[in-house]
N, C-alpha and C positions, 0 to 999 in steps of 0.2 A: 504494500500500500504506500502511495506517495501522497504526502500532505504538503502543499505549496502555498506560500504567502509571503507577505513582507512583514518585517519586524518580529519574526517568530523566535529569534535567538539573540543573545547579547554578544555573539561571537564577533570579535574584531570591530567593535563599535563602541563609541563612548556613551551613546544614549541607551537607556534601557529598552527592552523589547516593548513595542507598542501594541502588538496583538494581544489576544487573551493570554494571560500568564499560564505557565505550566504546560505549553505544548511539547517542550522537549521532555518533560517528565512523563507526559501521557504517551509519547512515542516510545520512550525507553521501556516503560512498563509493558505496553502491548507487544513490543518486540520480544520480550522475555516470555510472556505468557500466552501469546497467540500468534497472529499474523505479523511478520516483520514489517516495521514502519520506517520509511525514510522521510525525515522532516527537511523540506527544502525552503530555506530563507532566501528569497529572491533579491534582497537588498534594495537600495534606493536608486540605483543606476539603471542602465539598460538591462533588458531581460537577458537571461543566460542563453547562450547559443547551443548548449549541449547539456545533457544530464550528467550528474556525478557518476562515479564508478558504482558498481553493484554493492549493496550492503545497507543494512539498516543503520539508523543513527541520525545525528543532526548534521546538516550540510549548509554552508553559507556561501553565497555568490558575492565575492568581493574582488573588485579590480579585475574582472573577467577571469577569475580563478575560483574553483570550488575548494572551500576549506572544510575539513572535517574536525569535529570535536568529539573525541572518544577517550576514555580512560586508558592509560597505558597498561597492557597486560604484563604480568610479571611471571617469571620462572623461578622455580625453587631448586635449581641445580647447582647454585653457587654455594660457597662455604661462608660461614659467619665472618664478618669483617671486624677489624680492630676498632673501627669507629662506632660500633654499636654501644648504646648507653650502658653504664654499669648496673643500672636498676630501672624499674618501671613503677609508676603509680597508675593504677586502673581506677577510673571513675565511672560508676554506673549511673544511669539516668532512666529509671523506670523499667529497665530490662529485668525480667523475672529471674534470670540466672546469671546476672553479671558477676556477683561475688563468687559463685561456683566456677564461672569461666576464668576469673582471675586465678583461682586455685588450680584449674586445669593448665593454664599457661605456665604456672610455676612448676607443676609436675613435669611439663614438657621441657623444662630447662631454661625458660625465660626468667631472668632474675626479677621477679615481681616482688616489690618490697611492701607495698601498701595498697589497700582498697578503700575507696570512699564513695559516698553517694552524693550526687549533685544537689539533691534536695533531701534534707534530713528525714529519716523514716521514723515512725512511732517506735518507742522503745518497749522493752518487756518489763520495766520496773513495776508498773502498776499491776499488771496481771500476776506477776510473780509474788508481789507482796500480798495481794488478795488471796492467792492460793496458799501461801505460807501461813497466813493468819487462820485459815480454816482447816489445815491439814491435821489428820489424826495421827496419834503416836501409838502404835500397836505393839507395845512390849507386853505380851500376855504372861510371860513367866519371868520371875526375878532372875536376872543373870548372875553369873559368878562374880562380877565386879561389885555387886551389892550384897553379896553373901559374905559378911566379914569373917565369921568363924571358918567357913570353908576356904576362903581365900588365904587365911593364915595357915591352915593345914597344907594347902598347896605350896605356899611360899617355903614352908619348912621342908617339904618333900623335895622341892627344887634345890634347896640348899644342900640337902643330903646327897642328891645325885651329883651335884657339882663337887661337893667335898670328897665324895668317893673317888672321882676321877683325879682331883688335885692330889690327894694322898697317894694314889697309885703312880702318878707321874713324878712326884717330888720326893717321896719317901718320908713325908712328915709323920711324926708319931707324937704321942701325948707329951706335951711340955717341951718339944724340940724347938730350938732357936735357929733361924737361918737368915742370912742377909737378903735384902730385897733383890739384889742383882742375881744371886744364886737361885733364889726361888723362881724368879721370872725366867731365868735361863733353862731351868728344868721343865717348866711348863711350855714355854714357847722359845725353843733354842734359836730359831732364825727370825724371831720377831715378825711372824706372819700376821698375827692377830693381836697386837698389843692392847687394843681397846677391849677385846673380849677377855683378855687376861686381867685387865683392870676390873672389869665387871665381876669376874669370878672371885677375885680377892676381896672386892668390896662386899660381896654377899657373905663370905665367910666372916669378914670383920663385923658386919651388921648382926650376925647371929652370935657373936662373942666367941667364935671358935679360933679366930686369929686376932692378934693385937699388934698394932704397929708401934715400934719403939725405935724412933730415929731411922737408921738405915737397916733395921732388922725387923723380922716378924717373929712373934712368939706364939706357938701353938698352945691352946688351952690344955690343961692337964686332963680334961675329960673329953678330948677331941673324939676318940674312938667311940665312947659311949654316946656322945651327942649325935654322931653320924648314924649310929644304929637306931636311935630314937627317931631321928628325922626320916630315915628310910621306912620305918614302921608306920609313919603317918599315911602311907599308901592305903592302908586298910580303911581309912576314913574318907577315901576319895572315890567311893563306888559310883557316884553320880558322874564321874569324869573318866570313863574307861578309855576313850579315844585319846584324850589329852595325856593321860598317864603313859600310854603306849608311845605316843609321839615324844614325850620328854625322855623316856628311857632310850629310844632310838637315837635321839640327837646327842645326848650326853655321852652315850657309849661310843660315839664317833669322835668325841673331842680329842683323845690322844692321837688318833690317826691324822686328824686335821692339823693339829699343832705340829706334828712331826712331818707333815708334807706328803703323807701317803694317800690322802684323799683331799679333794677340793671341797670347800664348804657347800657349794651349790649341789654337788653330787649327793650330799647327805640329805638336803631338803628335797631334792627332786631326782631320785634314782632314775637313770636313763632318760632324764629330762621330762619325766612324767609327773604331773601335778596331782594325779588321782590319789596316790597314797596319802600325801599330806592333807589334802582336802577331806579325804574320808575320815582321817583321825580327828580333824577339827570339828567335823559334823557329828561324829558318833559319840555324843555325850547326852546325858539325860536332861541337862539344863543348858540354856544358851551361855556361851562364854562372855558375851558382852551385848551391848545394845545395837550393834552394827546393822542387824537385820531391820530393826525398827527405823533406824536412821536412813538406811537405803530406801526403804519403802516410802518414808516421808519425802525424800528427795524426788523419787520417781513420781509420786502423786502430784507434787508441785509442778514438775515439768509437764506432765500430761495435761493438767488443768490449765496452766499458763499458755500452752501452745495450742489449745483447742481452736479449731477454725483457721489454722495456718494456711490451709489451701485456699481459703477465701480471700486472702490478702493479695493474691495475684503474683506473688514472688516466692522464691525458695528460701525457707528458713534454714540456716546452717547451724549445726550443733557439733561441737568438738568434744570428744571424751578423751582425756589424758590418762595414761596408765591403766588401760583396761584390764590387764592381767587375766585372771581366770574368768572375768565377765560377770561378776556378781552384781554390778550395776547394769551392764550392757544388755544381757539377754532377757532378763525379766522386764526391762523397760521396753525393748524393741518388740517383744512378742506380745505384750499386753498394752499397746498404745493405739487406741482406736483412731486418734486424730493425726496419725503420722504422715498422711498424704500431704505433700507439699513441704516435707522436711528432708533435708540431706544430713545424714549422720556420719560423722568422721571418727572412726575408731583408731586409736593410736596406742602404742606401748613402746618402751625402750628396746624390747627384744624382738628382732625380726621373726624368730621362731613363734613367739606368741601371736604376732600379727598374722602370720600365715595360718596358724591354727584358728584364729578368729575368722579369717576369710573362709576357711573350710566350714566352720560352724555356721556362718551366715548362709552359705550355699545349702547346707543341709536343712536349714530352717526356711529356706525360700525367701529370704529377706532381700529387698532391693533398695536402691537409692542410698547405698552405703559407700563410703570411701575408706581406704585402709592405708596406713603408713606408719613408719617408726617415728618416734618423737622422744627425745631426751630432754627432760625438763631442766636439766642443768646446762643446756646449751641454748644459743640464740635460735628462736623459732624460724627466723627468716633464712638462716643458713640451712634449715631443714625443710625448706620449700613450703612453710606455712606463711600465709599472707596476713600481714598486720591489718586489723580493722575489718576482717572478712567474716567474722563469726557473730551470730546472734546470741549464742549460749555456749559456755565452756563448762563442762562437768568433770568432776574428779572424785574418786573414792580412795582415801588414804594414800595419796601420791605426792602432794606438795611437801609434806614433812620429810620425804625422802631426799629432797634437794639439799645440796650442801648449804645453800643460803636461801632460806624461805623468803626474805624480802626481795631478793633478785628474781626468784621464780615467780612471785606474785606480780611484780612489775612487768615481766615479760608476758604473763597471761593477760594482764590488763591491756597491753598493746594489741593483742589478737582480737579483742572485742571491738565492734563498732560502737559509736556513741549510743548509749542506752542499752547496749547488750548486757547480759547478765552472767555472772560467775556463780556456779552452784557447787558447793563442796561438802563432802562428808569427811571429817578429819578426827582422828583419835585424840582424846584429851587425857586419857589415863592409860598408862602402859604397865601391866603387871610384870612381876619377876619372870613368870613363865614365858612371856612374850620375848623378853631379852634372851632367855635361854635358847629359844628356837630361832628367832629372827636375827639373833646376833651373828649367825652364819650367813645371812643374806648380804649381797653386795650393797655397799652404801649405808648400812645400818649405823655404823659408827662414824660416818664421814661428815657429820654436820659441823659447820664452821662459822655460823653467824652469832651475833650478840644475843640472840633470843634464847639460846640453849647452852647448857653447860655439861650435863651428864646423861641426858636422855634425848632421844630423837623427837619427842613429842612436845606440843605446846598445850597449855590449858585453854579453856574456852575464851576468857577475857583477852588473853594474849593473841589468840587467833583473830578476834574481831579487831583489835588494835593494829595488828600487822597488816590486815587486809585494807584497813582505812589508810594507813601510812603509805601503802603502795599506790595510792591514787584513786581507789574505788570510792564510790559514794553510796548512800542509802544502804549501808551495811546492816543486815538484819539476820538474826538466827531464829530458827524454829524454837519457840519458848521451851518446849519439853526437852529439847536436846541440851539446854544449858545445864541441866542437872544430871545429864547422862555421861557415859564414857566416850561418846562420839557427838560432836557438834555438827549441826546442819546449818550452813550459812549461805546467804545469797547477798550479792552486791552488784551494783551497776558499774559498768566499765566507763572510764573516761574517754575511750577512743585512743587511737594510736598517736595523736598529736600531729603537729605539722613537721613533716620531714624536710631535710634540706632539698632545695630545688635544683639538684644536679643530675636528675635522671629523666627518662622519657615519660611522657604523659599519654595515656590511652583512654579514650572516651568511648563508652559503649551505651548509646541511647537505645531506647525501645523502638522497634520497627513501627513506623507510622507516627511517632511522637517526637521525632528529631527536632531540636530547637536550636536555631542559630544563636539566639540571645542567651540561652543556657550555656552553650558551648563557649561563648565569649566570657561569660561570668566565671566559668570553670578556669579558663586560662588566666583571667585577671586575679583569681584567688590563689593561683599557684604559679606565680611568675618564676621564670628561670628554668622551667622544664623544657628540655629540648632533646630529641625531637618531640613533636606533639602530633598525635594521630587520632582521627575519628574512624571508627569501624562500624559500618552499617550493613545489615542484612537486607536482601532484596525484599521490598515491602509487598503487601498483598494488593495494593491499589495504586492508581496513578496519583492520587492525592498524597499518599505516603512517599511516592517518588518525588513529588514536587517539594515536600518538606525536606527530603534528603538532599536535594540540590542546594538548599540553603546552607548546607554544611560544607559545600565545596570551597576550597581556597580560591583566592583571586588568581585568574590566569596571568596577571601581570607580575605577581610576586607571591610565591608559595610560602606563606608563613606557617603552614601546617600541611599534613597529608590527610587525604580522605581515601580510605580503602573500602571498596565495595566488594562484598562477598555474597554468594548465593545462600550460604549458611555458615555459621561460625564453627570452624574446625580448629580447635586449640592447637593441634600439632602443626598444621600448615601455617596458621597465623604466627605461632611462636618462631617458626623457622624463617618466615618472611621478615619479621621484625629484627631477628638476629643478623639479617643481611644489611641492616642500616640503609634501606632504600631512600632515594631522594624524595623530598615532599612533593606533593601534587596530587592529582586524582589518579588512583590506581584501581585496577580490578584484578582480583584473584579468582580465576575460574574454578568452578567445582571440578573435582577430579580425584583420582587415586592418590595415595600417599606420595609425597615428593620422592624423586629418585635419589639414589646415593650421590654424594658429591663426585664431581668429575675427577678423573685421575690427575694427580699433581704432575705437571710436566717436568718438574725438577727432580722427581723421584728417580732412583737408579733404574736403568733398564735391565733387561734380562741378563745382559752380560756383565753388569757391574758387580763389584764385590760388595754385597749387602748382607747383613745378618740374616740368617735363616729364621723364619717364624718359629715360635715355640710350638712344640708338638702338643696337640690337644687330644683329649680322650673323650669320646662321647659314650656314656653308659648305654647299654642295651635297653630297649623298651620292654616293659612287662609283657609277657606272652600269656594271654588268657587260656585257661584250660578249655578243652572241647566240651560242649554240652553233653550231659549224661542223663537226660530225662527231664521230666517236668516237676519233679518233687522239689520242695523248698526247704525252709530253715528248720522245720520241725522234724529233723532227723532223716530227711531224704537226701537224695544225691544232688544237692545244690552244687553248681560248678564252682571250683576254686580257681585260683590263678597264682602264678609264681613268676617272679622277676628273673629273667635270664641275664644274670650279671657275670657269667663266667667268661664270656668273650672268647678270644683265641689265646689259649694258654701258652703257645709257643713250645720250645723244646723242653724247658725246665719248669714251666708253670709260673714263672715270675710275672709274666704279662697278665696272667689270670688274676693274680693278687692285685695288681694295679687297677685292672678293670673293675674288680669287686669294690675296691676302695673308692674308685671314681664314682661308682653308682651311689655309694653312701654319702660321699662328699656333696654330690649334686643334690641328693635328696634333702640333706640338712640345710644347705645354703640356698636351695631353690634356683640353681644355675643349670643351664642346659649342657655345658661342657666344662672341662677342667684342663688347665695347662700346668706343667710342672712348677712354674714360678708363681702360680696363683697363691695369694696369701689369704689364709682363713679369716683373719680379723679385718683385713682391708675390704673383704667382700661382704662384710656385715656380720661375721660370726661373733658371738658373745659367749660368756661362760656357760650359760644354759645350753646353747647349741653345741658347745664342745663336749658337755656331758652326754648329750644325745648322740653325738658321733661316736664317742667311746662305747656307749651302750649298744649301738647298732653293730659295731665291729664285734663285740662279744656275742650278741644274740644271733646274728646272722652268719658271721664267719667263724665263730667259735674261738676267737683270739682275745685273751684278756689283755687289754691295753689301757692301763689306768690313765686318767687325765693328767695326773702329775708326771707321767713319763713322756708326755708330748712336749716338744720344744716351744718356747714362748713365741718365737717368730715361726709360726707353723705354715709352711708352704706344702703343696701337695707332694712334692718330691720328698720333703722331710717326713711327712706322714708315712709314705710308703717305706722309706728307709727305717723309720722307727718300728713299724709293725714287723718288718722282715727280721729285725734284730730280736724282737720279743717273741716271735712265734714259737721257737723251740722251747723257751722257758714257759710261755703261756700254756703249753700243752701239759705241763707238769706242775704249774703253780696256780693256786686258787687265790681269790681276792682276800685281803686281810679280814680275818674273822672279827666280828663285832661281839663283844662280851654279852652273852645271853643271860638274862636274869634267871634266878632259880625257878624250877617248875612249881606251879600251883598245886596244892593238894586237890584231891578229887572233889568235884562239885556235886552236891545233891540237886535233884531236879528243881526244888524250890528256890535254889540260889543261882540258877542259870541266868546268864545275861539276857537282856531283851533280844528278841529275834532269834533265839536258839531254842529248839524243841528237842527233848530227849525222846527219840522214837523207840529205843530199846536199851534198857540198862542191863547188860549182860556181859560177862567175861572181863578179862583184864588185858586183852590185846589192844593194839593201837586203834584208837577210835576211827570210825568212818564218818565223814561229814558229807552230807548231800545238800547241794544248793537247790533252792526252790525253782520251779519253772516260772514262766512269764507271769502266771497269775499270782505269784508271790507267796503261796503257802507250801510248806514242805510236808503237810499231812498226807499228801498223795503217796508218800513213801512208807506209810505205816504198815501196809500189808507186806511190802517187800522186807522191811526190818524184821517182821515176825517170822519170815521164812529163811532168813540167814542163819548160819550155824550157831550163833550165840557166843562166839569166842571173843567178841569185841562189842563195846557200846556203839550205837548208831545215833547220830545227831542230825537234825534238819536245820538248815539256815534259812530264816525267813527274810523277805524283802521289806524294807520300810515302806509305809504307805498303805498297808493292808490292815485296816481296823485300828490303827494307832494314831489317827488324826495327823499324820505327817504327810508331807508331799512326797510322791514317788521320786526316786533319784532318776535323773534323765540321761546319765552316761553309764555304759556298762562297766567302765573302769571304776566309777564311784560305787556301784553296787558291789563289785568284787572287793574293793578296799573296805567297805563296811563289813562284809563277811569275814575278811581276814582279821579285822579288829575284834569281832566277837568270838571268832574261832580261837584266837590266841588267849582269850580269857578262860577257855576250857582246856586247851592243850598249848602250853607255852612254847615248847620246842618241837622241831621236826625230828624225823621225817613225818610227813602227813599223808593221809589217804583221803582223796577228794573225789567227788563224782556228782552226777546230776542227770536228770531226764530232760531231754529237749533243750530248752533255753538254759536250764540249770547246768547242763554240761558246758555250755559256752561261758557262763559265769565262772565255773570251776576252772576252766582253762586260764582265764585272766587272773583268778586267785593264785594259780600256780605261778604265773609270771611275776606277780607282786611278791610272793613269798621267796622266790628265787632271787629277786632283786634285793631282798633283805638278808641274804646269806643263808636262807633255809632251803630245805629240799622237800620234794614231793615224791614219795615212793611210787605212787601209781595214780593216774587220773582215769576214772571210769566214766565213759560217756554212754548213757542209756538212750540209744536212738537219738543222739544229739551231738553236734560237733561244730566247731568253727572252721570255715573254709580257709585255705591258703590263698590270699588275694593279691599277693605281691605288693603289699603296702597300701592297697586301695581300700576304701570303705566297703563293708559287706554289701551295702545297697548298690554298689557299682556293678554287681553281678546280676544280670537279669533273672537268672534261675532262682535267686534268693529274693529279689525285690518284689516280683509279682506275687508269689505266694504269701509274702509277709503283708503286703497291702490287703490281700484277700482276707487274711486272718484278722487284721485290724477291723475291716468292715464287718466281718461276721461277729466279732466280739462286741462291736458297738450296737449292731442292729439285731443280732440273734444271741443275746447274752446267755441264754439257756442251752446253747448248742453243746452237744456232747464232745465236740472237738476241744473245748476249753478245759475239760477235766477228764481223767482217765476212767473209762467204763461207766455205764449208768447202772448202778446196783439196784436191787429191789428197794422200794420205798420212794422212787421217783425223785423229783428235784430236791426236796428237803434233804434226802439222803445224800445226794450228790454234793450239796453244799456242806453237809456235815463231814463227809469224807475228805473233801479238798480244803476244808477250813475257810470257806468263802462266805461272804454275807452280802446282802443287798441293802442299800440305803436309798433314800429318795433320789430319783433321777438315775444316773449311771451307776451301776454297781461298783463297789470299791475294786473288785478284782478285774473288771473290764478296764477301768481307768489305768490300773497298774499294768495290766497285760499290754495295752496299746503303747504305754510309755516304754515298756521294756522292749517291744518290737522296734520302736523308733530308735531306741538306744543301740540295738543290734545293727540296724542298717547304717548307723553312723560309725560303728566301731571298726577299727583297723587291727585285725588279729596280728599278733607278733609271736615269734617262736618261743618255746620253752625247752628246758633240758630234760624234763620228766618223760617217762614212757606213757603212752596212751593206749587204753583198752576200749575199743568201740564195739558195743554190743548192738548189732544192727538188725532190726526186724525186717522180715520179708525180703531177703536179698539172696542172690546166688553167688557162686564162686567168682564168676567173671566180674560182676559189679563190686564185690568185696575187694578183689585185687586192684581194680582200677581206683577205687576209693582210697585204699591204703597208699597207693603211689601218689595220689594228689595231696594227701595229708602229710606225707613224710617230711616236707620242708618245715613243718611246725613243731616237730618232736625230735629232739636231739637223741633220745634213747629209743626211738622207734615207735611205730604204731601197729597195733594188732587189731584186725577187724574179724569179729566172730558173729555167726548167724544166730538169730533167735526166732522162735515162732511168733505169730501174731503180726500186728501192725503198730504204727506209731501210737495209736490211741487205745490199744488194748494190751500193750506190753506189761503194764502195771496191774492189769485186772486179774481176777482170781484164777482164770484159766491158764494164763501164761506166766504168772509171777513165780511159780516154783522153778521153772526152767531158768528164769532170769537170776533168781537167788543162787541157784546151783552154779551158774557161770561165774558169778561174783565170788562165791566161796572158793572155787577152784583157783581163781586168779590171786586171791589173798592168802591161800594156804601156804605155809612155809615149805621150802623145797625138801624133797625126800632125801633121807640120809643115804648116800651111795654105798655105805658099808653094810646097810641092812638089806 
């Protein structure tokens, strides 16, 4: 289409266009969205003698020549220039995702320092204050911190555990005198943890067992008796079984940690797994503190204050710092009805924890999330966080970890836009047991500000004062939290302040609302920024195109640049701005990602003497097992998978070791390949990831490689060399033994821990522990226990959440850790006998792994028509043959809760008898066991099975020799001592019934019988 007239454009004329305004905008819009339009301005002179060249756009006839006005197209094939600005400030103007786009640009490598709005937006102060005033404080049970007598017993017990180890390390005896230097040398010979040494001595001094006399320490004459009395205080701590186990575990490791045989992190997180520690902290009969109530108060305020965020027309940005195990994260995100219109950014200092959070979010189906590492002790801008770009910053027990709380708070203040809110839960009381445990955590003793002297925490008034001194306003705490051990505080951010004007300025207006006057105001408020660019997306109407043209720089002098894009692509935009293009009107066409930079002509050619590139190793991809039928997780032939990490072993197998280690290296660091000079720490590895790497080498390759044996500057070449040196010794040497406490006397049924059921009290042999199936009750094993030979007691392990008013545990690792805690109250020391039917066998497998990580052993793992597949490191739900049947089971449990598939066999007496047999009960709405069953199945689908050293006996119903052989081969990678598959009559749901249970019991008796004497 040609549109011709006079005065249609301002091109090459001093006078403004005289025709109807916006013809050029109308033509440009229609050329993009429909029929191409050529706009012909005929000028004031003689009519043109010819038409312009083909193509849409604006054309002007001036001095007998056609002139075209088009934005310059740009290519992205060049490299960044030295003239690019050192940093950028992004200004949004009504664009709903402008702040998120600033963050995207930073993640793409553009040095974005600050984000601001051209027009101030409403803050969150009023809705947050209103929500905080009405929030409920739901502390239903008095926590340990407010149980004075119980806390004193626990303090005494902690002192006894510490004193026991100090005496063992130093040789202190009653009344002995020793110099301070000598005492510390015997505890911590290389001064690895001097602050922990100070704490231990301070505790003994507070109890009166040690006295300081100048440069000497004097042991009390009753030291031995006092330690015995303190350790006996354990008998009064029955409400804290998990905490007692954790304290014994940690203090028993003190000698090895001080001697350098173990790293502190490996004590807290064996194999980098948080499940064991989390399980101990949860498995107590009373809450340890008020953190649960404080977290729920914070979450309630956030949900209420952000309700209706989607209706504001812009994206609300929330940053969580120090997410850790996700105690704030996942309950908030999964129970947040108004989360539409909110972008949530999850961060933690550990890359490993961040990757686990990403996997967890994917499992939960959560979207609109961003993930990155963030160290609160470093400048956020250097970590690609943009100042002034967040509406809400949340944190749970993370700010106190910073070396300087005032500095950390000031940096957090800069991340908030004006009117944005800080929401924190911070501990205000730290008990002795917390120092005993967390004293091994990195950074626990590294505080160095004027607010703290001998402990990492602050009290509530000091927190409020520190937040106000950092520049926050409207500082307000939830009233109930001021009398608690955790304070919940909110404060309004001052904004990032005015940065120096030495960087680039990027203006992002909303499509169709571009304002030349607003853009002028932005430039006037921020003088000195150069270069300055406007970026606009193609509008939906020609009127929007007309407004867009008002942002064009003058053709006579380009004071800024105007970049037109079909859509905002952060990667392409960041690369273009890094090229430092000249100002003017540019257009970045839509298209695929920019090509790689062109080859440097100054680089040496093929014949030049140039260093050879470092050899890189790409680990082999996991090879899934072939399908073997349609059965699923309840004991059928679900397909497993195994990672093929053997590679090409070469003549002597050395290359095979390197390939195996390369696979583990890449798995831990999340990199696709590895080169010999790659540095573990420079690639983002931290102490927790180093523990994970050491654990994987042991679990998958069978080589004991302690973290302390690895060099500080750990390259991949150094790792391979270290493992090669240790392999011969590793085959003959076990990990340092942890001193085990004395065994408990036998427990009568009335004194069993919660969640333990005595199914048969008979015999003096080693007990058999059977983990409950997915419905949570172990009473389904009662008939089996009666048919066993009576040579040993049989215990059932119940799952929390069945009739005890507790929430079901959502991770299989947590269920196993809970079972290990209660199991060791019945049998302190191994070897152990474990088993389970269906899902119970899977939990028993994870229990085996946890016990082995603690230095214990499992004599036999018995799977009754249940097992975990070998997935090659993938979640179980990644296997279709497990995912589909699992989803079917969840549906049936929810909508057919009386299905016989949920309990073994339907005995006489109908449904009441079924419930009695399985220990199940119905409540209003969804039955308890249905809720627990579906939670357990979801936990299974997220679980990543890992190998164990113990042998496995799988008693499989309804299978033939060929299927048993194939199943045994698939499961072999998970069991270091081998797996045996034996057939049984019946099917998955009748194997525990009266008809088939005698054969099942006989098979278990044969497996547990002592070997025959060859002399007889």
